[in-house]
C-alpha positions as CSV (number, residue, x, y, z in Angstrom):
1,X,165.2,82.6,228.7
2,X,161.6,83.5,229.2
3,X,158.3,82.1,227.9
4,X,156.1,83.8,225.4
5,X,154.1,83.0,222.2
6,X,153.3,83.8,218.6
7,X,156.5,82.8,216.7
8,X,155.5,81.1,213.4
9,X,158.3,78.9,211.9
10,X,158.5,75.5,210.5
11,X,158.3,73.7,213.8
12,X,156.2,76.1,215.8
13,X,152.6,77.3,215.3
14,X,150.6,80.4,216.1
15,X,149.4,79.8,219.7
16,X,152.3,77.7,220.8
17,X,154.1,78.4,224.1
18,X,157.8,78.3,223.5
19,X,161.2,78.7,225.2
20,X,163.2,81.2,223.2
21,X,166.1,83.6,223.4
22,X,166.2,87.0,221.7
23,X,169.3,88.6,220.2
24,X,170.1,92.3,220.4
25,X,169.1,92.8,216.8
26,X,165.6,91.5,217.4
27,X,166.1,88.1,215.9
28,X,166.1,85.0,218.1
29,X,166.0,81.2,218.4
30,X,163.3,78.9,219.7
31,X,164.6,76.1,221.9
32,X,161.5,74.1,222.7
33,X,157.8,74.0,222.3
34,X,155.5,73.2,225.2
35,X,153.0,70.3,224.8
36,X,149.9,71.5,223.0
37,X,146.5,71.2,224.5
38,X,145.1,70.9,221.0
39,X,145.8,72.2,217.5
40,X,143.9,72.7,214.3
41,X,145.2,71.6,210.9
42,X,144.4,70.5,207.4
43,X,146.0,68.7,204.5
44,X,148.6,70.9,202.9
45,X,147.3,72.4,199.7
46,X,148.2,70.6,196.5
47,X,151.3,72.1,194.8
48,X,150.4,73.1,191.2
49,X,152.5,71.1,188.7
50,X,153.8,68.7,191.3
51,X,154.0,65.0,190.3
52,X,154.1,63.7,193.9
53,X,151.4,61.1,194.5
54,X,151.9,60.3,198.2
55,X,149.8,61.5,201.1
56,X,149.8,65.3,201.4
57,X,151.5,66.6,204.5
58,X,149.8,68.2,207.5
59,X,149.6,72.0,207.7
60,X,149.1,73.2,211.3
61,X,147.1,76.4,211.4
62,X,147.1,77.2,215.2
63,X,147.3,75.6,218.6
64,X,146.0,75.8,222.1
65,X,142.6,77.1,221.0
66,X,139.4,77.5,223.0
67,X,136.8,78.4,220.3
68,X,136.7,77.7,216.6
69,X,134.5,80.1,214.6
70,X,133.7,78.8,211.1
71,X,133.1,81.9,209.1
72,X,130.9,81.7,206.0
73,X,128.7,84.1,204.0
74,X,125.2,83.8,202.7
75,X,126.3,85.3,199.4
76,X,129.4,86.7,197.7
77,X,130.8,84.1,198.1
78,X,127.7,81.9,198.0
79,X,126.9,79.8,201.1
80,X,128.3,76.2,200.8
81,X,127.2,73.7,203.4
82,X,129.7,71.1,202.3
83,X,132.6,73.4,203.1
84,X,131.1,74.1,206.5
85,X,130.8,70.4,207.2
86,X,134.5,69.9,206.4
87,X,135.5,72.6,208.8
88,X,133.2,71.0,211.4
89,X,135.0,67.7,211.0
90,X,138.3,69.5,211.6
91,X,137.0,71.2,214.7
92,X,135.3,68.1,216.1
93,X,138.4,66.0,215.6
94,X,140.4,68.6,217.5
95,X,137.7,68.6,220.3
96,X,137.1,72.3,219.9
97,X,134.0,74.4,220.7
98,X,132.7,75.0,217.2
99,X,130.5,77.9,216.2
100,X,129.1,78.7,212.7
101,X,129.0,82.3,211.7
102,X,126.9,83.2,208.7
103,X,128.1,86.6,207.6
104,X,126.7,89.2,205.2
105,X,123.1,88.7,206.4
106,X,122.2,92.0,204.6
107,X,122.7,90.2,201.2
108,X,120.2,87.5,202.0
109,X,117.7,88.4,199.3
110,X,116.5,84.9,198.8
111,X,115.8,84.5,202.6
112,X,117.7,81.2,202.9
113,X,119.8,82.1,205.9
114,X,117.0,81.2,208.4
115,X,116.8,77.7,206.8
116,X,120.5,77.0,207.2
117,X,120.4,78.5,210.7
118,X,117.7,76.0,211.7
119,X,119.5,73.2,209.9
120,X,122.7,73.5,211.9
121,X,120.9,74.4,215.1
122,X,118.9,71.2,214.9
123,X,122.2,69.3,214.7
124,X,123.4,71.0,217.8
125,X,125.6,73.9,216.7
126,X,125.4,77.5,217.8
127,X,124.8,79.6,214.7
128,X,125.5,83.4,214.7
129,X,124.2,85.5,211.8
130,X,126.3,88.7,211.3
131,X,126.6,91.8,209.1
132,X,129.2,94.5,209.4
133,X,126.8,96.9,207.6
134,X,124.0,96.5,210.1
135,X,126.1,95.4,213.1
136,X,124.0,92.3,213.4
137,X,125.6,89.7,215.7
138,X,128.6,91.8,216.5
139,X,127.9,92.0,220.2
140,X,127.2,88.2,220.4
141,X,130.6,87.5,218.8
142,X,132.4,89.8,221.1
143,X,130.8,88.2,224.1
144,X,131.8,84.7,222.9
145,X,135.4,85.9,222.3
146,X,135.8,87.3,225.8
147,X,138.4,85.5,228.0
148,X,139.1,82.9,225.3
149,X,141.6,82.1,222.6
150,X,139.6,82.2,219.4
151,X,140.4,81.2,215.8
152,X,138.4,82.5,212.8
153,X,138.7,80.4,209.7
154,X,136.8,80.2,206.4
155,X,136.8,80.6,202.7
156,X,138.3,83.6,201.0
157,X,136.1,86.7,200.9
158,X,133.6,85.7,203.6
159,X,134.6,88.7,205.8
160,X,136.7,87.4,208.7
161,X,138.9,90.4,208.8
162,X,136.0,92.8,208.4
163,X,134.2,91.2,211.3
164,X,137.3,91.6,213.5
165,X,137.8,95.2,212.4
166,X,134.2,95.9,213.4
167,X,134.6,94.4,216.8
168,X,138.1,95.7,217.5
169,X,138.7,98.8,215.3
170,X,142.3,99.2,216.5
171,X,143.3,96.0,214.7
172,X,142.9,97.8,211.3
173,X,143.3,94.5,209.4
174,X,143.5,94.6,205.6
175,X,140.4,93.6,203.7
176,X,139.6,93.0,200.0
177,X,136.4,93.0,198.0
178,X,135.0,89.8,196.4
179,X,136.3,89.1,192.9
180,X,133.7,90.3,190.4
181,X,135.0,87.9,187.8
182,X,134.4,84.6,189.4
183,X,132.5,85.4,192.7
184,X,135.4,83.9,194.6
185,X,137.2,85.7,197.5
186,X,140.6,87.3,197.3
187,X,143.1,86.8,200.1
188,X,143.6,89.7,202.4
189,X,145.3,87.8,205.2
190,X,148.4,85.8,204.1
191,X,149.5,84.2,207.3
192,X,147.8,83.2,210.6
193,X,148.3,85.9,213.2
194,X,147.2,86.1,216.8
195,X,146.2,89.3,218.4
196,X,145.6,90.1,222.1
197,X,142.5,92.3,221.9
198,X,141.5,92.4,225.6
199,X,142.7,91.0,228.9
200,X,142.9,87.2,228.5
201,X,141.2,87.5,225.1
202,X,142.9,86.5,221.8
203,X,141.7,86.3,218.2
204,X,143.5,84.4,215.4
205,X,143.0,85.8,211.9
206,X,143.7,83.2,209.3
207,X,144.2,83.2,205.5
208,X,141.1,82.6,203.5
209,X,141.1,79.3,201.6
210,X,139.5,77.8,198.5
211,X,139.9,74.1,199.4
212,X,139.8,72.3,202.7
213,X,140.5,68.7,203.6
214,X,141.0,67.3,207.1
215,X,144.3,65.5,207.9
216,X,144.9,62.2,209.5
217,X,141.3,60.8,209.6
218,X,140.6,57.2,208.7
219,X,137.6,56.2,206.7
220,X,136.2,54.1,209.5
221,X,136.6,57.1,212.0
222,X,135.1,59.9,209.8
223,X,131.5,59.2,211.0
224,X,132.5,59.9,214.6
225,X,133.2,63.6,213.7
226,X,129.6,64.1,212.3
227,X,127.8,65.0,215.5
228,X,124.4,63.9,214.2
229,X,125.7,60.4,213.4
230,X,126.8,59.6,216.9
231,X,123.4,58.3,218.2
232,X,123.4,55.7,215.5
233,X,127.0,54.6,214.8
234,X,127.1,52.1,217.7
235,X,124.2,50.2,216.1
236,X,126.1,49.3,212.9
237,X,126.9,45.6,212.5
238,X,130.7,46.3,212.0
239,X,132.7,48.6,214.3
240,X,134.8,49.6,211.2
241,X,131.7,50.5,209.2
242,X,132.4,53.3,206.7
243,X,128.6,53.9,206.3
244,X,128.8,53.6,202.6
245,X,128.3,50.0,201.4
246,X,128.3,47.8,204.4
247,X,125.2,45.7,205.3
248,X,123.2,46.6,208.4
249,X,124.5,50.1,208.5
250,X,122.6,52.1,211.1
251,X,123.7,55.4,209.5
252,X,122.2,54.5,206.1
253,X,119.1,53.4,207.8
254,X,118.8,56.6,209.8
255,X,119.2,58.6,206.5
256,X,116.4,56.5,204.9
257,X,114.2,57.2,208.0
258,X,115.0,60.9,207.8
259,X,116.7,60.9,211.2
260,X,119.9,62.3,209.5
261,X,119.7,65.1,207.0
262,X,120.5,63.8,203.4
263,X,122.6,67.0,202.9
264,X,124.8,65.9,205.8
265,X,125.1,62.4,204.5
266,X,126.0,63.7,201.0
267,X,128.7,65.8,202.6
268,X,130.0,62.8,204.5
269,X,130.2,60.7,201.3
270,X,132.0,63.5,199.4
271,X,134.6,63.8,202.1
272,X,134.9,60.0,202.4
273,X,136.1,59.9,198.8
274,X,139.0,62.2,199.6
275,X,140.5,60.0,202.4
276,X,143.4,57.9,201.3
277,X,143.7,54.4,202.8
278,X,147.4,54.1,202.3
279,X,150.3,56.3,201.3
280,X,151.2,55.7,197.6
281,X,154.9,56.0,196.6
């Protein structure tokens, strides 16, 4: 047996290092998976028509990642900071290097991209503005990709595959236009796939999504994955504070004193509502 990567089955994830054996017909069997350095996941999407009321299962997207690029667009689909904040929680909980890519800069007719770039830069995130039409930010992305294993993830239609095609034309990934009916993206990538694009450089293209919820995070721990909350959380009266209703909450006080952006706190509260305390059978 030899070691390689990239087989996606029920027990293995894109990015895993596995022991496997190939048959003459090209099929094979995986015998073991090496310990992961990290992995990125979400709650499995709800199954339409299902009556199951328990906690949704974990869906692992990829493993052993260096950089997490959250891809969004300024328009078509419209920029959504709450979605970005959910991706950031997933990235922070996996202890990944998180970057925010705001694509389709050429569609920024309302000139709001600079405001959001400043917003997230103030929090401490690297923001890259991009456009495949004007080649804005393409060189910056390629430089950040070099020598790393990189995952690109975001909503449907934001242009993940188009960006990768621009940087690495030989990939020739499928792309689709935004839906003109509802301004929501259509899926061009249907499974996560990792490509070796240069020596020691890998990119993982992922399916676009329309909903995103982190998996396995407790209410009392959620605030630790909001980077701008960290200077204040230790000052709460209770170490299990959920920063919602408890007295002497340092996060609530910081919001009132404008030390935390209200948009971020609103994202936090919306996400807090989705976290189940117990599994219901």
